[in-house]
Structures are given as C-alpha cells and as structure tokens.
N, CA, C and O of each residue as an XYZ file, in Angstrom:
220
protein
N     142.092    171.287     92.668
C     142.656    169.913     92.978
C     142.405    169.705     94.391
O     142.778    170.290     95.408
N     141.511    168.496     94.116
C     141.931    167.292     94.287
C     142.902    165.578     94.876
O     142.966    164.623     95.649
N     143.272    166.074     94.099
C     144.387    165.407     94.044
C     145.449    165.299     95.277
O     146.026    164.428     95.929
N     145.335    166.963     95.180
C     146.537    167.406     96.433
C     146.372    167.260     98.056
O     146.978    166.991     99.093
N     144.504    167.816     97.252
C     144.569    167.563     99.369
C     145.451    166.584    100.235
O     145.757    165.630     99.519
N     145.965    166.459    101.473
C     146.048    165.889    102.542
C     144.781    164.815    102.951
O     143.693    165.114    103.444
N     145.308    163.433    102.568
C     144.338    162.774    103.691
C     144.185    162.509    104.783
O     143.595    161.446    104.982
N     144.662    163.385    106.101
C     144.434    162.587    106.925
C     144.881    164.255    108.107
O     145.736    165.140    108.100
N     144.511    164.136    108.369
C     143.876    165.640    109.180
C     143.200    166.597    108.644
O     143.272    167.661    109.259
N     142.396    166.588    107.460
C     141.167    167.076    106.950
C     139.627    166.896    107.353
O     138.957    165.876    107.511
N     139.255    168.475    107.479
C     137.922    168.590    107.752
C     137.962    168.873    109.249
O     138.899    168.851    110.048
N     136.614    169.159    109.395
C     136.628    169.601    111.391
C     136.091    168.760    111.394
O     135.098    169.128    112.022
N     135.939    167.780    111.155
C     136.123    166.419    112.532
C     136.545    165.767    112.898
O     136.298    164.988    113.820
N     137.796    166.007    111.857
C     138.974    165.334    112.313
C     140.123    166.234    113.440
O     140.926    165.941    114.327
N     139.445    167.862    112.543
C     140.591    169.434    113.619
C     139.084    169.186    115.531
O     139.496    169.807    116.511
N     137.829    168.472    115.742
C     137.282    168.254    116.204
C     137.895    167.348    116.975
O     137.715    167.920    118.050
N     138.453    166.421    117.241
C     139.088    164.772    117.810
C     137.547    163.923    117.140
O     137.510    162.783    117.601
N     136.563    164.159    116.381
C     136.089    163.448    116.571
C     136.293    161.670    115.615
O     135.656    160.633    115.428
N     137.333    162.162    115.343
C     137.695    160.713    114.190
C     138.931    160.345    114.848
O     139.212    161.342    115.514
N     139.746    159.546    115.016
C     141.108    159.079    114.788
C     141.668    158.931    116.171
O     142.848    158.833    116.510
N     140.135    158.938    117.195
C     140.665    159.606    117.988
C     140.869    157.907    118.958
O     140.674    157.860    120.172
N     141.315    156.557    118.060
C     141.446    154.872    118.479
C     142.486    155.094    118.102
O     143.070    154.018    117.976
N     143.395    156.284    117.701
C     144.804    155.686    117.458
C     145.620    156.222    118.560
O     146.814    156.329    118.282
N     145.066    156.792    120.415
C     146.099    157.013    121.491
C     146.153    156.354    121.773
O     147.203    156.026    122.325
N     144.662    155.142    121.652
C     144.688    153.834    122.416
C     146.296    152.872    122.379
O     147.164    152.685    121.527
N     146.037    152.371    124.027
C     148.462    152.061    123.241
C     148.080    150.715    123.158
O     148.123    149.926    122.214
N     147.570    150.556    124.702
C     147.045    148.827    125.784
C     145.698    148.764    124.565
O     145.144    149.604    123.856
N     145.541    147.134    124.814
C     144.457    146.710    124.532
C     144.583    145.233    125.049
O     145.502    144.415    124.989
N     142.931    145.185    125.739
C     143.005    143.450    126.335
C     141.575    143.476    125.092
O     140.516    144.041    124.817
N     142.598    142.323    124.637
C     141.798    140.995    123.770
C     142.332    139.778    124.350
O     143.395    139.217    124.619
N     140.755    139.613    124.424
C     140.127    137.697    125.041
C     139.584    136.587    122.986
O     139.167    137.046    121.922
N     139.881    135.312    123.371
C     139.933    134.737    122.615
C     138.529    134.840    122.631
O     137.950    135.018    123.703
N     137.846    134.740    121.457
C     135.886    133.895    121.515
C     136.005    132.622    121.816
O     134.901    132.188    122.145
N     136.905    131.741    121.862
C     136.162    130.310    123.154
C     136.457    131.164    124.750
O     135.454    131.609    125.307
N     137.771    131.359    125.406
C     137.239    132.304    126.254
C     136.070    133.258    127.226
O     135.689    133.399    128.389
N     135.749    133.945    125.368
C     134.231    134.289    126.669
C     132.987    133.358    125.637
O     131.904    133.807    125.261
N     133.341    132.490    125.459
C     132.497    131.850    125.250
C     132.020    130.600    127.045
O     131.038    129.962    127.425
N     133.198    130.839    127.490
C     133.641    129.314    128.555
C     133.200    130.197    129.603
O     132.257    129.856    130.316
N     133.793    131.307    129.770
C     133.420    132.208    131.099
C     131.972    132.954    131.318
O     131.526    133.371    132.387
N     131.284    133.018    129.862
C     129.795    133.154    129.338
C     128.258    132.103    130.006
O     127.132    132.439    130.374
N     129.177    130.356    129.865
C     128.999    129.754    130.148
C     128.418    128.768    131.954
O     127.458    128.218    132.493
N     129.512    129.056    132.113
C     130.617    128.811    133.624
C     129.580    130.202    134.403
O     129.038    130.095    135.503
N     129.534    131.038    133.797
C     129.007    131.953    135.022
C     127.150    131.143    134.575
O     126.434    130.592    135.412
N     126.838    131.307    133.232
C     125.414    131.294    133.073
C     124.941    130.078    134.348
O     123.943    130.260    135.045
N     125.852    128.830    134.495
C     126.279    128.068    135.760
C     126.365    127.834    136.966
O     126.141    127.030    137.871
N     126.748    128.765    136.695
C     126.754    129.537    138.631
C     125.403    130.288    138.755
O     125.133    130.000    139.922
N     124.689    130.824    138.456
C     123.490    131.637    138.203
C     122.631    130.544    138.458
O     121.993    130.410    139.502
N     122.614    129.633    137.342
C     121.049    128.546    136.742
C     121.668    127.785    138.120
O     120.540    127.392    138.417
N     122.545    127.216    139.269
C     122.554    126.403    140.911
C     122.301    127.815    141.956
O     121.529    127.614    142.894
N     122.908    129.220    141.840
C     122.186    129.139    143.261
C     121.678    130.211    142.368
O     122.373    131.080    141.842
N     120.562    130.080    142.267
C     118.929    129.995    141.737
C     118.271    129.040    141.999
O     117.265    129.379    142.622
N     118.369    127.477    141.750
C     118.376    126.245    141.802
C     118.765    126.298    144.133
O     118.414    125.499    145.001
N     119.249    127.082    144.191
C     119.823    126.160    145.404
C     119.165    127.333    146.352
O     119.032    126.938    147.510
N     118.586    129.096    146.062
C     118.175    129.402    147.629
C     116.584    130.109    146.593
O     116.044    131.193    146.375
N     116.496    129.374    146.413
C     114.551    129.262    145.408
C     113.956    129.016    147.371
O     112.764    128.865    147.640
C-alpha cells in the first residue's frame, strides 16, 4: 500500500542522515547579487592596480 507510506524519514538514506541535513541550519548569510558583483569588481580593480604598481 504505497498511499499509506510515510513521506518523511523513510528509507536508509534518511536514516543515515544523508538527506535533509539542511533542515538543521538556522542562520543563513544572504547577500544580494549586486553586492557580489560590486565586491568582485572592486577586488579585481584592487588586484590590477597592485599588479601595475609592484611590477
């Protein structure tokens, strides 16, 4: 009877803790894509300037 089978926590994979491990994470660090792009461009500019100075 597959309709009566539990949907959560079934099977050896979930019993071993290999699935649903992400549910225990409470705090998430989120940054916007714009911040990631700006920081990557700033890091690239700093590295380029330092490379030109210390050649």
